[in-house]
mmCIF file of the N, C-alpha and C atoms, coordinates in Angstrom:
data_MODEL
# 
_entry.id   MODEL 
# 
loop_
_atom_site.group_PDB 
_atom_site.id 
_atom_site.type_symbol 
_atom_site.label_atom_id 
_atom_site.label_alt_id 
_atom_site.label_comp_id 
_atom_site.label_asym_id 
_atom_site.label_entity_id 
_atom_site.label_seq_id 
_atom_site.pdbx_PDB_ins_code 
_atom_site.Cartn_x 
_atom_site.Cartn_y 
_atom_site.Cartn_z 
_atom_site.occupancy 
_atom_site.B_iso_or_equiv 
_atom_site.pdbx_formal_charge 
_atom_site.auth_seq_id 
_atom_site.auth_comp_id 
_atom_site.auth_asym_id 
_atom_site.auth_atom_id 
_atom_site.pdbx_PDB_model_num 
ATOM 1   N N  . MET A 1 1  ? 0.867  -1.294 -0.205  1.00 0.00 ? 1  MET A N  1 
ATOM 2   C CA . MET A 1 1  ? 0.019  0.163  0.331   1.00 0.00 ? 1  MET A CA 1 
ATOM 3   C C  . MET A 1 1  ? 1.241  1.240  -0.327  1.00 0.00 ? 1  MET A C  1 
ATOM 4   N N  . ALA A 1 2  ? 0.708  2.411  -0.952  1.00 0.00 ? 2  ALA A N  1 
ATOM 5   C CA . ALA A 1 2  ? 1.291  3.546  -1.099  1.00 0.00 ? 2  ALA A CA 1 
ATOM 6   C C  . ALA A 1 2  ? 1.150  4.492  0.127   1.00 0.00 ? 2  ALA A C  1 
ATOM 7   N N  . PRO A 1 3  ? 2.021  4.890  0.263   1.00 0.00 ? 3  PRO A N  1 
ATOM 8   C CA . PRO A 1 3  ? 1.881  6.194  1.250   1.00 0.00 ? 3  PRO A CA 1 
ATOM 9   C C  . PRO A 1 3  ? 0.979  7.281  0.666   1.00 0.00 ? 3  PRO A C  1 
ATOM 10  N N  . GLN A 1 4  ? 0.329  8.051  1.648   1.00 0.00 ? 4  GLN A N  1 
ATOM 11  C CA . GLN A 1 4  ? -0.538 8.898  0.963   1.00 0.00 ? 4  GLN A CA 1 
ATOM 12  C C  . GLN A 1 4  ? 0.138  10.353 2.074   1.00 0.00 ? 4  GLN A C  1 
ATOM 13  N N  . PHE A 1 5  ? -0.104 11.381 0.592   1.00 0.00 ? 5  PHE A N  1 
ATOM 14  C CA . PHE A 1 5  ? 1.071  12.690 0.973   1.00 0.00 ? 5  PHE A CA 1 
ATOM 15  C C  . PHE A 1 5  ? -0.033 13.439 0.356   1.00 0.00 ? 5  PHE A C  1 
ATOM 16  N N  . LEU A 1 6  ? -0.136 14.695 1.334   1.00 0.00 ? 6  LEU A N  1 
ATOM 17  C CA . LEU A 1 6  ? -1.101 15.566 0.680   1.00 0.00 ? 6  LEU A CA 1 
ATOM 18  C C  . LEU A 1 6  ? -0.597 16.978 0.406   1.00 0.00 ? 6  LEU A C  1 
ATOM 19  N N  . HIS A 1 7  ? -1.284 17.662 -0.569  1.00 0.00 ? 7  HIS A N  1 
ATOM 20  C CA . HIS A 1 7  ? -0.272 18.717 -0.295  1.00 0.00 ? 7  HIS A CA 1 
ATOM 21  C C  . HIS A 1 7  ? -0.115 19.890 0.662   1.00 0.00 ? 7  HIS A C  1 
ATOM 22  N N  . GLY A 1 8  ? 0.671  20.576 1.241   1.00 0.00 ? 8  GLY A N  1 
ATOM 23  C CA . GLY A 1 8  ? 1.177  20.982 2.551   1.00 0.00 ? 8  GLY A CA 1 
ATOM 24  C C  . GLY A 1 8  ? 1.241  20.223 3.335   1.00 0.00 ? 8  GLY A C  1 
ATOM 25  N N  . ASP A 1 9  ? 1.539  18.959 3.076   1.00 0.00 ? 9  ASP A N  1 
ATOM 26  C CA . ASP A 1 9  ? 1.856  18.004 4.143   1.00 0.00 ? 9  ASP A CA 1 
ATOM 27  C C  . ASP A 1 9  ? 4.175  18.380 4.355   1.00 0.00 ? 9  ASP A C  1 
ATOM 28  N N  . LEU A 1 10 ? 4.415  18.481 5.741   1.00 0.00 ? 10 LEU A N  1 
ATOM 29  C CA . LEU A 1 10 ? 5.663  17.882 5.874   1.00 0.00 ? 10 LEU A CA 1 
ATOM 30  C C  . LEU A 1 10 ? 6.866  16.689 5.642   1.00 0.00 ? 10 LEU A C  1 
ATOM 31  N N  . VAL A 1 11 ? 7.941  17.061 5.599   1.00 0.00 ? 11 VAL A N  1 
ATOM 32  C CA . VAL A 1 11 ? 8.135  15.151 5.263   1.00 0.00 ? 11 VAL A CA 1 
ATOM 33  C C  . VAL A 1 11 ? 9.297  15.545 6.558   1.00 0.00 ? 11 VAL A C  1 
ATOM 34  N N  . ILE A 1 12 ? 10.057 14.502 6.840   1.00 0.00 ? 12 ILE A N  1 
ATOM 35  C CA . ILE A 1 12 ? 11.096 14.501 8.074   1.00 0.00 ? 12 ILE A CA 1 
ATOM 36  C C  . ILE A 1 12 ? 12.270 13.433 6.900   1.00 0.00 ? 12 ILE A C  1 
ATOM 37  N N  . LEU A 1 13 ? 13.215 14.197 6.764   1.00 0.00 ? 13 LEU A N  1 
ATOM 38  C CA . LEU A 1 13 ? 14.458 13.479 5.896   1.00 0.00 ? 13 LEU A CA 1 
ATOM 39  C C  . LEU A 1 13 ? 16.076 13.497 6.627   1.00 0.00 ? 13 LEU A C  1 
ATOM 40  N N  . SER A 1 14 ? 16.715 13.107 6.430   1.00 0.00 ? 14 SER A N  1 
ATOM 41  C CA . SER A 1 14 ? 18.150 12.553 7.007   1.00 0.00 ? 14 SER A CA 1 
ATOM 42  C C  . SER A 1 14 ? 19.320 12.455 5.849   1.00 0.00 ? 14 SER A C  1 
ATOM 43  N N  . PRO A 1 15 ? 20.207 13.288 6.113   1.00 0.00 ? 15 PRO A N  1 
ATOM 44  C CA . PRO A 1 15 ? 21.102 13.040 5.145   1.00 0.00 ? 15 PRO A CA 1 
ATOM 45  C C  . PRO A 1 15 ? 21.877 12.026 5.270   1.00 0.00 ? 15 PRO A C  1 
ATOM 46  N N  . SER A 1 16 ? 21.309 11.088 6.521   1.00 0.00 ? 16 SER A N  1 
ATOM 47  C CA . SER A 1 16 ? 22.406 9.814  6.895   1.00 0.00 ? 16 SER A CA 1 
ATOM 48  C C  . SER A 1 16 ? 21.541 8.899  6.407   1.00 0.00 ? 16 SER A C  1 
ATOM 49  N N  . ALA A 1 17 ? 20.176 8.846  5.699   1.00 0.00 ? 17 ALA A N  1 
ATOM 50  C CA . ALA A 1 17 ? 19.303 7.834  5.202   1.00 0.00 ? 17 ALA A CA 1 
ATOM 51  C C  . ALA A 1 17 ? 18.635 7.983  3.571   1.00 0.00 ? 17 ALA A C  1 
ATOM 52  N N  . PRO A 1 18 ? 19.342 7.523  2.905   1.00 0.00 ? 18 PRO A N  1 
ATOM 53  C CA . PRO A 1 18 ? 19.635 7.454  1.383   1.00 0.00 ? 18 PRO A CA 1 
ATOM 54  C C  . PRO A 1 18 ? 18.165 6.607  1.103   1.00 0.00 ? 18 PRO A C  1 
ATOM 55  N N  . ALA A 1 19 ? 17.813 6.902  0.165   1.00 0.00 ? 19 ALA A N  1 
ATOM 56  C CA . ALA A 1 19 ? 16.651 6.861  -0.290  1.00 0.00 ? 19 ALA A CA 1 
ATOM 57  C C  . ALA A 1 19 ? 16.827 5.042  -0.302  1.00 0.00 ? 19 ALA A C  1 
ATOM 58  N N  . VAL A 1 20 ? 15.560 4.494  -0.339  1.00 0.00 ? 20 VAL A N  1 
ATOM 59  C CA . VAL A 1 20 ? 15.321 2.936  -0.305  1.00 0.00 ? 20 VAL A CA 1 
ATOM 60  C C  . VAL A 1 20 ? 14.615 2.622  -1.612  1.00 0.00 ? 20 VAL A C  1 
ATOM 61  N N  . GLU A 1 21 ? 14.585 1.473  -2.109  1.00 0.00 ? 21 GLU A N  1 
ATOM 62  C CA . GLU A 1 21 ? 13.585 0.790  -3.203  1.00 0.00 ? 21 GLU A CA 1 
ATOM 63  C C  . GLU A 1 21 ? 12.374 0.419  -2.862  1.00 0.00 ? 21 GLU A C  1 
ATOM 64  N N  . ALA A 1 22 ? 11.387 0.924  -3.322  1.00 0.00 ? 22 ALA A N  1 
ATOM 65  C CA . ALA A 1 22 ? 10.075 0.962  -3.558  1.00 0.00 ? 22 ALA A CA 1 
ATOM 66  C C  . ALA A 1 22 ? 9.692  1.972  -2.432  1.00 0.00 ? 22 ALA A C  1 
ATOM 67  N N  . GLN A 1 23 ? 10.312 2.816  -1.625  1.00 0.00 ? 23 GLN A N  1 
ATOM 68  C CA . GLN A 1 23 ? 9.486  3.619  -0.499  1.00 0.00 ? 23 GLN A CA 1 
ATOM 69  C C  . GLN A 1 23 ? 10.023 4.975  -1.233  1.00 0.00 ? 23 GLN A C  1 
ATOM 70  N N  . ALA A 1 24 ? 9.009  6.150  -0.096  1.00 0.00 ? 24 ALA A N  1 
ATOM 71  C CA . ALA A 1 24 ? 8.897  7.472  -0.051  1.00 0.00 ? 24 ALA A CA 1 
ATOM 72  C C  . ALA A 1 24 ? 10.333 7.858  -0.250  1.00 0.00 ? 24 ALA A C  1 
ATOM 73  N N  . ALA A 1 25 ? 10.350 8.561  -1.339  1.00 0.00 ? 25 ALA A N  1 
ATOM 74  C CA . ALA A 1 25 ? 12.009 9.386  -1.297  1.00 0.00 ? 25 ALA A CA 1 
ATOM 75  C C  . ALA A 1 25 ? 11.797 11.041 -1.613  1.00 0.00 ? 25 ALA A C  1 
ATOM 76  N N  . VAL A 1 26 ? 12.545 11.839 -1.208  1.00 0.00 ? 26 VAL A N  1 
ATOM 77  C CA . VAL A 1 26 ? 12.770 13.286 -1.546  1.00 0.00 ? 26 VAL A CA 1 
ATOM 78  C C  . VAL A 1 26 ? 13.922 13.750 -2.353  1.00 0.00 ? 26 VAL A C  1 
ATOM 79  N N  . VAL A 1 27 ? 13.697 13.859 -3.981  1.00 0.00 ? 27 VAL A N  1 
ATOM 80  C CA . VAL A 1 27 ? 14.824 13.527 -5.100  1.00 0.00 ? 27 VAL A CA 1 
ATOM 81  C C  . VAL A 1 27 ? 14.635 14.604 -5.506  1.00 0.00 ? 27 VAL A C  1 
ATOM 82  N N  . GLN A 1 28 ? 16.311 15.051 -5.716  1.00 0.00 ? 28 GLN A N  1 
ATOM 83  C CA . GLN A 1 28 ? 16.534 16.581 -6.150  1.00 0.00 ? 28 GLN A CA 1 
ATOM 84  C C  . GLN A 1 28 ? 17.619 16.022 -7.104  1.00 0.00 ? 28 GLN A C  1 
ATOM 85  N N  . LEU A 1 29 ? 17.039 16.217 -8.974  1.00 0.00 ? 29 LEU A N  1 
ATOM 86  C CA . LEU A 1 29 ? 17.686 15.967 -10.263 1.00 0.00 ? 29 LEU A CA 1 
ATOM 87  C C  . LEU A 1 29 ? 18.757 17.287 -10.563 1.00 0.00 ? 29 LEU A C  1 
ATOM 88  N N  . ASP A 1 30 ? 19.119 16.533 -11.574 1.00 0.00 ? 30 ASP A N  1 
ATOM 89  C CA . ASP A 1 30 ? 20.318 17.692 -12.525 1.00 0.00 ? 30 ASP A CA 1 
ATOM 90  C C  . ASP A 1 30 ? 19.554 18.496 -12.953 1.00 0.00 ? 30 ASP A C  1 
ATOM 91  N N  . ASP A 1 31 ? 19.672 19.451 -13.249 1.00 0.00 ? 31 ASP A N  1 
ATOM 92  C CA . ASP A 1 31 ? 19.207 20.922 -14.172 1.00 0.00 ? 31 ASP A CA 1 
ATOM 93  C C  . ASP A 1 31 ? 17.622 21.027 -13.982 1.00 0.00 ? 31 ASP A C  1 
ATOM 94  N N  . GLN A 1 32 ? 16.848 20.446 -12.539 1.00 0.00 ? 32 GLN A N  1 
ATOM 95  C CA . GLN A 1 32 ? 15.723 20.729 -12.321 1.00 0.00 ? 32 GLN A CA 1 
ATOM 96  C C  . GLN A 1 32 ? 15.907 21.597 -10.685 1.00 0.00 ? 32 GLN A C  1 
ATOM 97  N N  . ILE A 1 33 ? 15.044 22.719 -11.205 1.00 0.00 ? 33 ILE A N  1 
ATOM 98  C CA . ILE A 1 33 ? 14.993 23.293 -9.823  1.00 0.00 ? 33 ILE A CA 1 
ATOM 99  C C  . ILE A 1 33 ? 13.584 22.586 -8.869  1.00 0.00 ? 33 ILE A C  1 
ATOM 100 N N  . GLY A 1 34 ? 14.305 23.060 -7.584  1.00 0.00 ? 34 GLY A N  1 
ATOM 101 C CA . GLY A 1 34 ? 13.539 22.353 -6.570  1.00 0.00 ? 34 GLY A CA 1 
ATOM 102 C C  . GLY A 1 34 ? 13.742 20.719 -6.589  1.00 0.00 ? 34 GLY A C  1 
ATOM 103 N N  . VAL A 1 35 ? 12.439 20.081 -5.884  1.00 0.00 ? 35 VAL A N  1 
ATOM 104 C CA . VAL A 1 35 ? 12.633 18.686 -5.647  1.00 0.00 ? 35 VAL A CA 1 
ATOM 105 C C  . VAL A 1 35 ? 11.390 17.782 -6.040  1.00 0.00 ? 35 VAL A C  1 
ATOM 106 N N  . THR A 1 36 ? 11.335 16.853 -5.533  1.00 0.00 ? 36 THR A N  1 
ATOM 107 C CA . THR A 1 36 ? 10.302 15.656 -5.735  1.00 0.00 ? 36 THR A CA 1 
ATOM 108 C C  . THR A 1 36 ? 9.883  15.119 -5.144  1.00 0.00 ? 36 THR A C  1 
ATOM 109 N N  . CYS A 1 37 ? 8.982  14.232 -4.411  1.00 0.00 ? 37 CYS A N  1 
ATOM 110 C CA . CYS A 1 37 ? 8.718  13.591 -3.404  1.00 0.00 ? 37 CYS A CA 1 
ATOM 111 C C  . CYS A 1 37 ? 7.682  12.275 -3.890  1.00 0.00 ? 37 CYS A C  1 
ATOM 112 N N  . LYS A 1 38 ? 8.382  11.671 -4.278  1.00 0.00 ? 38 LYS A N  1 
ATOM 113 C CA . LYS A 1 38 ? 7.583  9.782  -5.235  1.00 0.00 ? 38 LYS A CA 1 
ATOM 114 C C  . LYS A 1 38 ? 8.524  8.572  -4.397  1.00 0.00 ? 38 LYS A C  1 
ATOM 115 N N  . LEU A 1 39 ? 7.859  7.819  -5.201  1.00 0.00 ? 39 LEU A N  1 
ATOM 116 C CA . LEU A 1 39 ? 8.388  6.530  -4.399  1.00 0.00 ? 39 LEU A CA 1 
ATOM 117 C C  . LEU A 1 39 ? 9.782  5.996  -5.620  1.00 0.00 ? 39 LEU A C  1 
ATOM 118 N N  . TYR A 1 40 ? 10.379 5.678  -4.740  1.00 0.00 ? 40 TYR A N  1 
ATOM 119 C CA . TYR A 1 40 ? 11.826 5.441  -5.750  1.00 0.00 ? 40 TYR A CA 1 
ATOM 120 C C  . TYR A 1 40 ? 12.210 4.163  -5.939  1.00 0.00 ? 40 TYR A C  1 
ATOM 121 N N  . LYS A 1 41 ? 12.585 3.824  -7.369  1.00 0.00 ? 41 LYS A N  1 
ATOM 122 C CA . LYS A 1 41 ? 12.950 2.432  -8.064  1.00 0.00 ? 41 LYS A CA 1 
ATOM 123 C C  . LYS A 1 41 ? 14.025 2.970  -9.005  1.00 0.00 ? 41 LYS A C  1 
ATOM 124 N N  . ARG A 1 42 ? 15.261 1.984  -8.635  1.00 0.00 ? 42 ARG A N  1 
ATOM 125 C CA . ARG A 1 42 ? 16.139 1.985  -9.349  1.00 0.00 ? 42 ARG A CA 1 
ATOM 126 C C  . ARG A 1 42 ? 16.101 0.416  -9.513  1.00 0.00 ? 42 ARG A C  1 
ATOM 127 N N  . GLN A 1 43 ? 16.326 0.861  -11.385 1.00 0.00 ? 43 GLN A N  1 
ATOM 128 C CA . GLN A 1 43 ? 16.834 -0.526 -12.255 1.00 0.00 ? 43 GLN A CA 1 
ATOM 129 C C  . GLN A 1 43 ? 17.824 -0.284 -12.717 1.00 0.00 ? 43 GLN A C  1 
ATOM 130 N N  . GLY A 1 44 ? 18.812 -0.968 -12.855 1.00 0.00 ? 44 GLY A N  1 
ATOM 131 C CA . GLY A 1 44 ? 20.084 -0.766 -13.873 1.00 0.00 ? 44 GLY A CA 1 
ATOM 132 C C  . GLY A 1 44 ? 20.629 0.365  -13.943 1.00 0.00 ? 44 GLY A C  1 
ATOM 133 N N  . PRO A 1 45 ? 20.929 0.863  -14.913 1.00 0.00 ? 45 PRO A N  1 
ATOM 134 C CA . PRO A 1 45 ? 21.289 2.167  -14.582 1.00 0.00 ? 45 PRO A CA 1 
ATOM 135 C C  . PRO A 1 45 ? 20.424 3.218  -14.802 1.00 0.00 ? 45 PRO A C  1 
ATOM 136 N N  . ASN A 1 46 ? 18.818 3.095  -14.597 1.00 0.00 ? 46 ASN A N  1 
ATOM 137 C CA . ASN A 1 46 ? 17.533 3.854  -14.099 1.00 0.00 ? 46 ASN A CA 1 
ATOM 138 C C  . ASN A 1 46 ? 17.576 4.096  -13.075 1.00 0.00 ? 46 ASN A C  1 
ATOM 139 N N  . VAL A 1 47 ? 16.569 5.622  -12.806 1.00 0.00 ? 47 VAL A N  1 
ATOM 140 C CA . VAL A 1 47 ? 15.766 5.664  -11.664 1.00 0.00 ? 47 VAL A CA 1 
ATOM 141 C C  . VAL A 1 47 ? 14.515 5.793  -11.821 1.00 0.00 ? 47 VAL A C  1 
ATOM 142 N N  . HIS A 1 48 ? 13.370 4.959  -11.624 1.00 0.00 ? 48 HIS A N  1 
ATOM 143 C CA . HIS A 1 48 ? 11.828 5.364  -11.625 1.00 0.00 ? 48 HIS A CA 1 
ATOM 144 C C  . HIS A 1 48 ? 11.626 6.072  -10.966 1.00 0.00 ? 48 HIS A C  1 
ATOM 145 N N  . LEU A 1 49 ? 10.799 7.093  -11.015 1.00 0.00 ? 49 LEU A N  1 
ATOM 146 C CA . LEU A 1 49 ? 10.078 7.847  -9.897  1.00 0.00 ? 49 LEU A CA 1 
ATOM 147 C C  . LEU A 1 49 ? 8.586  8.072  -9.888  1.00 0.00 ? 49 LEU A C  1 
ATOM 148 N N  . VAL A 1 50 ? 7.946  7.336  -9.100  1.00 0.00 ? 50 VAL A N  1 
ATOM 149 C CA . VAL A 1 50 ? 6.472  6.931  -9.402  1.00 0.00 ? 50 VAL A CA 1 
ATOM 150 C C  . VAL A 1 50 ? 6.029  7.870  -8.126  1.00 0.00 ? 50 VAL A C  1 
ATOM 151 N N  . PRO A 1 51 ? 4.455  8.151  -9.127  1.00 0.00 ? 51 PRO A N  1 
ATOM 152 C CA . PRO A 1 51 ? 4.046  9.386  -8.173  1.00 0.00 ? 51 PRO A CA 1 
ATOM 153 C C  . PRO A 1 51 ? 3.061  8.970  -7.297  1.00 0.00 ? 51 PRO A C  1 
ATOM 154 N N  . VAL A 1 52 ? 2.597  8.849  -6.145  1.00 0.00 ? 52 VAL A N  1 
ATOM 155 C CA . VAL A 1 52 ? 1.325  8.227  -5.382  1.00 0.00 ? 52 VAL A CA 1 
ATOM 156 C C  . VAL A 1 52 ? 0.356  7.958  -6.245  1.00 0.00 ? 52 VAL A C  1 
ATOM 157 N N  . ASN A 1 53 ? 0.017  9.150  -6.229  1.00 0.00 ? 53 ASN A N  1 
ATOM 158 C CA . ASN A 1 53 ? -1.246 9.399  -7.280  1.00 0.00 ? 53 ASN A CA 1 
ATOM 159 C C  . ASN A 1 53 ? -1.228 8.815  -8.709  1.00 0.00 ? 53 ASN A C  1 
ATOM 160 N N  . GLU A 1 54 ? -2.007 8.312  -8.892  1.00 0.00 ? 54 GLU A N  1 
ATOM 161 C CA . GLU A 1 54 ? -1.661 7.334  -9.842  1.00 0.00 ? 54 GLU A CA 1 
ATOM 162 C C  . GLU A 1 54 ? -2.352 7.482  -10.942 1.00 0.00 ? 54 GLU A C  1 
ATOM 163 N N  . LEU A 1 55 ? -3.014 8.875  -11.154 1.00 0.00 ? 55 LEU A N  1 
ATOM 164 C CA . LEU A 1 55 ? -3.404 9.632  -12.388 1.00 0.00 ? 55 LEU A CA 1 
ATOM 165 C C  . LEU A 1 55 ? -2.373 10.502 -13.149 1.00 0.00 ? 55 LEU A C  1 
ATOM 166 N N  . PHE A 1 56 ? -1.029 10.145 -12.375 1.00 0.00 ? 56 PHE A N  1 
ATOM 167 C CA . PHE A 1 56 ? 0.335  10.748 -13.093 1.00 0.00 ? 56 PHE A CA 1 
ATOM 168 C C  . PHE A 1 56 ? 1.131  9.663  -13.275 1.00 0.00 ? 56 PHE A C  1 
ATOM 169 N N  . PRO A 1 57 ? 2.007  9.786  -14.629 1.00 0.00 ? 57 PRO A N  1 
ATOM 170 C CA . PRO A 1 57 ? 2.743  8.332  -14.972 1.00 0.00 ? 57 PRO A CA 1 
ATOM 171 C C  . PRO A 1 57 ? 4.000  8.578  -14.360 1.00 0.00 ? 57 PRO A C  1 
ATOM 172 N N  . PRO A 1 58 ? 4.531  7.739  -14.181 1.00 0.00 ? 58 PRO A N  1 
ATOM 173 C CA . PRO A 1 58 ? 5.861  7.129  -13.573 1.00 0.00 ? 58 PRO A CA 1 
ATOM 174 C C  . PRO A 1 58 ? 6.809  7.959  -14.941 1.00 0.00 ? 58 PRO A C  1 
ATOM 175 N N  . GLN A 1 59 ? 8.208  8.791  -14.076 1.00 0.00 ? 59 GLN A N  1 
ATOM 176 C CA . GLN A 1 59 ? 9.770  9.291  -14.826 1.00 0.00 ? 59 GLN A CA 1 
ATOM 177 C C  . GLN A 1 59 ? 10.425 8.500  -14.739 1.00 0.00 ? 59 GLN A C  1 
ATOM 178 N N  . THR A 1 60 ? 11.220 8.334  -15.928 1.00 0.00 ? 60 THR A N  1 
ATOM 179 C CA . THR A 1 60 ? 12.524 7.571  -15.888 1.00 0.00 ? 60 THR A CA 1 
ATOM 180 C C  . THR A 1 60 ? 14.241 8.791  -15.951 1.00 0.00 ? 60 THR A C  1 
ATOM 181 N N  . PHE A 1 61 ? 14.568 8.218  -15.359 1.00 0.00 ? 61 PHE A N  1 
ATOM 182 C CA . PHE A 1 61 ? 15.950 9.408  -15.622 1.00 0.00 ? 61 PHE A CA 1 
ATOM 183 C C  . PHE A 1 61 ? 17.107 8.306  -15.179 1.00 0.00 ? 61 PHE A C  1 
ATOM 184 N N  . THR A 1 62 ? 18.112 9.127  -15.715 1.00 0.00 ? 62 THR A N  1 
ATOM 185 C CA . THR A 1 62 ? 19.292 8.219  -15.433 1.00 0.00 ? 62 THR A CA 1 
ATOM 186 C C  . THR A 1 62 ? 20.122 8.135  -14.645 1.00 0.00 ? 62 THR A C  1 
ATOM 187 N N  . ALA A 1 63 ? 20.823 6.868  -13.697 1.00 0.00 ? 63 ALA A N  1 
ATOM 188 C CA . ALA A 1 63 ? 20.895 7.057  -12.348 1.00 0.00 ? 63 ALA A CA 1 
ATOM 189 C C  . ALA A 1 63 ? 21.914 8.635  -12.027 1.00 0.00 ? 63 ALA A C  1 
ATOM 190 N N  . SER A 1 64 ? 22.801 8.768  -13.012 1.00 0.00 ? 64 SER A N  1 
ATOM 191 C CA . SER A 1 64 ? 23.866 9.475  -12.664 1.00 0.00 ? 64 SER A CA 1 
ATOM 192 C C  . SER A 1 64 ? 23.329 11.506 -12.858 1.00 0.00 ? 64 SER A C  1 
ATOM 193 N N  . SER A 1 65 ? 21.910 11.350 -13.529 1.00 0.00 ? 65 SER A N  1 
ATOM 194 C CA . SER A 1 65 ? 21.428 12.457 -13.249 1.00 0.00 ? 65 SER A CA 1 
ATOM 195 C C  . SER A 1 65 ? 20.098 13.125 -11.988 1.00 0.00 ? 65 SER A C  1 
ATOM 196 N N  . VAL A 1 66 ? 20.748 11.801 -10.967 1.00 0.00 ? 66 VAL A N  1 
ATOM 197 C CA . VAL A 1 66 ? 20.104 12.061 -9.422  1.00 0.00 ? 66 VAL A CA 1 
ATOM 198 C C  . VAL A 1 66 ? 21.147 12.891 -8.731  1.00 0.00 ? 66 VAL A C  1 
ATOM 199 N N  . ARG A 1 67 ? 20.664 13.729 -8.020  1.00 0.00 ? 67 ARG A N  1 
ATOM 200 C CA . ARG A 1 67 ? 22.119 14.722 -7.625  1.00 0.00 ? 67 ARG A CA 1 
ATOM 201 C C  . ARG A 1 67 ? 21.306 13.827 -5.883  1.00 0.00 ? 67 ARG A C  1 
ATOM 202 N N  . TRP A 1 68 ? 20.846 14.018 -4.876  1.00 0.00 ? 68 TRP A N  1 
ATOM 203 C CA . TRP A 1 68 ? 20.457 13.082 -4.291  1.00 0.00 ? 68 TRP A CA 1 
ATOM 204 C C  . TRP A 1 68 ? 19.470 12.603 -3.833  1.00 0.00 ? 68 TRP A C  1 
ATOM 205 N N  . ALA A 1 69 ? 18.768 11.230 -3.513  1.00 0.00 ? 69 ALA A N  1 
ATOM 206 C CA . ALA A 1 69 ? 17.476 10.883 -3.042  1.00 0.00 ? 69 ALA A CA 1 
ATOM 207 C C  . ALA A 1 69 ? 17.714 10.185 -1.670  1.00 0.00 ? 69 ALA A C  1 
ATOM 208 N N  . LEU A 1 70 ? 17.160 11.097 -0.820  1.00 0.00 ? 70 LEU A N  1 
ATOM 209 C CA . LEU A 1 70 ? 17.165 10.284 0.700   1.00 0.00 ? 70 LEU A CA 1 
ATOM 210 C C  . LEU A 1 70 ? 15.612 9.997  0.647   1.00 0.00 ? 70 LEU A C  1 
ATOM 211 N N  . ARG A 1 71 ? 15.332 9.096  2.221   1.00 0.00 ? 71 ARG A N  1 
ATOM 212 C CA . ARG A 1 71 ? 14.130 8.595  2.106   1.00 0.00 ? 71 ARG A CA 1 
ATOM 213 C C  . ARG A 1 71 ? 13.557 9.331  3.152   1.00 0.00 ? 71 ARG A C  1 
ATOM 214 N N  . VAL A 1 72 ? 12.085 9.263  3.007   1.00 0.00 ? 72 VAL A N  1 
ATOM 215 C CA . VAL A 1 72 ? 11.431 10.137 3.558   1.00 0.00 ? 72 VAL A CA 1 
ATOM 216 C C  . VAL A 1 72 ? 11.245 8.992  5.656   1.00 0.00 ? 72 VAL A C  1 
ATOM 217 N N  . LEU A 1 73 ? 11.331 9.693  6.639   1.00 0.00 ? 73 LEU A N  1 
ATOM 218 C CA . LEU A 1 73 ? 11.723 9.349  7.853   1.00 0.00 ? 73 LEU A CA 1 
ATOM 219 C C  . LEU A 1 73 ? 10.329 9.375  8.558   1.00 0.00 ? 73 LEU A C  1 
ATOM 220 N N  . ALA A 1 74 ? 9.191  10.328 7.942   1.00 0.00 ? 74 ALA A N  1 
ATOM 221 C CA . ALA A 1 74 ? 8.302  10.468 8.428   1.00 0.00 ? 74 ALA A CA 1 
ATOM 222 C C  . ALA A 1 74 ? 7.382  11.923 8.071   1.00 0.00 ? 74 ALA A C  1 
ATOM 223 N N  . ARG A 1 75 ? 5.615  11.384 8.247   1.00 0.00 ? 75 ARG A N  1 
ATOM 224 C CA . ARG A 1 75 ? 5.367  12.742 7.427   1.00 0.00 ? 75 ARG A CA 1 
ATOM 225 C C  . ARG A 1 75 ? 3.878  13.291 8.498   1.00 0.00 ? 75 ARG A C  1 
ATOM 226 N N  . ILE A 1 76 ? 4.684  14.890 8.979   1.00 0.00 ? 76 ILE A N  1 
ATOM 227 C CA . ILE A 1 76 ? 3.494  15.673 9.169   1.00 0.00 ? 76 ILE A CA 1 
ATOM 228 C C  . ILE A 1 76 ? 2.924  16.440 9.193   1.00 0.00 ? 76 ILE A C  1 
ATOM 229 N N  . LYS A 1 77 ? 1.179  16.296 9.224   1.00 0.00 ? 77 LYS A N  1 
ATOM 230 C CA . LYS A 1 77 ? 0.076  17.083 8.717   1.00 0.00 ? 77 LYS A CA 1 
ATOM 231 C C  . LYS A 1 77 ? -0.195 18.522 9.680   1.00 0.00 ? 77 LYS A C  1 
ATOM 232 N N  . PRO A 1 78 ? 0.072  19.432 8.840   1.00 0.00 ? 78 PRO A N  1 
ATOM 233 C CA . PRO A 1 78 ? 0.213  20.396 9.182   1.00 0.00 ? 78 PRO A CA 1 
ATOM 234 C C  . PRO A 1 78 ? -1.256 20.808 9.877   1.00 0.00 ? 78 PRO A C  1 
# 
C-alpha cells in the first residue's frame, strides 16, 4: 500500500538516510529547480520515480542525473 501525501504535508529527512527501493523519497535531479517526493525505484542504470497519485505517470531518469535521493522518515500533517 502506497503512502499518502497531501499538499502541504511536511516530510522529515536525514542526510544519513539514503533512498530505499520502493519507498517514498525526496529526490533532487540535475538541471531541475526544487525537489520531488515520489516512490523511488532503481533498475540498472535508471531510476524510476513513481507518483503516489496513480493519475500521473512514472518518470524515468538516468541514475547519474540524480544529485541526491533521501528516504522519507516521517510525514507531519500541518
